[in-house]
C-alpha angles and dihedrals in degrees: 000000000000093000091048090051091052091048093052090048089052091050090050092050093046097048114130092243092051092047091049091049091051091047092053091046092052092044090052092048092047092049092049095043095048101038115126116235136171086231096052095118098034094105103029097044117358090172094061100085095043089050092052090047093051092049093048094046091051092048093048091046090054093044118011092197087066089078092062090042092055092048090049091048090056091046090052091049092051097041097063109045104346126279097314107128091250088132086074093056130083122213089230133101089264086057106172117060112230112279104259124229094266093053091044089052091054089049089050096052090046093047092236140018099298107138117071117239087234090060092045089055092049095048093043090053092052093044092049091054090049092047088057092052098264129131126286130226138181113267113213107223136198101084118155120227118247120249093203135060132188120194090184091056092046091049091050100047107031113094113256122230087234095058118116121220097272091050091049091049091050091047092052092046089053087059093050094256129127 
């Protein structure tokens, strides 16, 4: 009787309708939990974006070329595996490069490592363009940092400084860009 009761509970739990309901529930939760939003850090660390902005403005003020460098850094991060912070990783046993002063400052104002490096790169790129007099845009936040890095992949997909226009166009098309 006890085994039969467990079996019928299992059949009830494993019914197609029940499985479908659970699948939709998990999909809904995953979509909500992993949605990118400009307000992603508003509650957990409202000081993060102003800290990034201050650091970027100071860096661009000291060296205006820094603005273009930060934008290029973000582009390189996104071009290889998506905007995932993998640019800041080495494919060596040491793996993560030391958190630089600007990342450490964001960690300090948040009280702990809260903001992903991928989001810091995205916000720094936007803020550097603004610091140089360019337009602003909303940065959707909530990216997760990569746990893998591949120098070989980066070397094979990033545009080379020696590429001519047809090679650059082909390289961008290979990434789904036009």
